N, C-alpha and C positions, 0 to 999 in steps of 0.2 A: 672557428676559434673556440667552439664550445668545450673542447677537450681541455684547453688551457684554463678556462674559468672553473670548470668542474673539478679539475685536479687541484687547483688553488684552494677551492672551498673544502675539498676532501681533507686537505692538510690543515685547514683552519687558519689560513693566512688571509690577511687583508691585502688590498693593493698597496697600501703603505708599507706593509711588511715585505712585500715583493720588491718594492723600491729599495728597501734596506738590504735585502739579500742579493739583488742583482745590479744595483746602481743605475737602473733604468727609471727615469722620472715617472712618478705616479700617473700623471696625465698621459704620457706616452704609453705607459703600460696599459692604461684603460683603453686607449685607441687600438692597441694590439689585440686586446681581448675582444673588442667589439668588431674587429675586422676593418676598422677605418685606417689602419696603418699596418704595414708588414714589418716584421723584425728582421734584423740583419743576422748573418750567420753567428756572429759573436754574441748577440743578444739571445738568440735561440739557445746557444750553448750555456749561457749563464742561467737562463730560465729553467732549462732541463736539469741542470745541476741543483738549483735551489729547490725544485720540486721532486727531486729524486727519481727522475724518469729519463727516457732517451729522447734525443732530437727526432728520431723516427716516429715515436709515439706522438709527439706534438704535431708532426707533419701529417699524421694519419696514415703512415706507411706500415704500421703494425698496431695490433691491439694489445700488445704486451706492454704494460706500464713499467715493469721492472727494468731498470737501466742495464746496459751491457756491463760486463766487468771492466773496470778501469785499469789502465796500464800504469805502472809506476814509472816516474821519470827519473 
């Protein structure tokens, strides 16, 4: 979960700011960052969107931080 913490700090966000951006309680978010709790698919999607990255980057499947182009609905 180091990528998650590192990316959050790169953006200059606190865990409280992440709570505001994602709707994930700060204490739960802290547990996700430390690996004491896993995030759901929906939480991962919200975190990736808030941090401007892809879910694949958060999962360690790619080293490319830049998100994929989003489709319009």
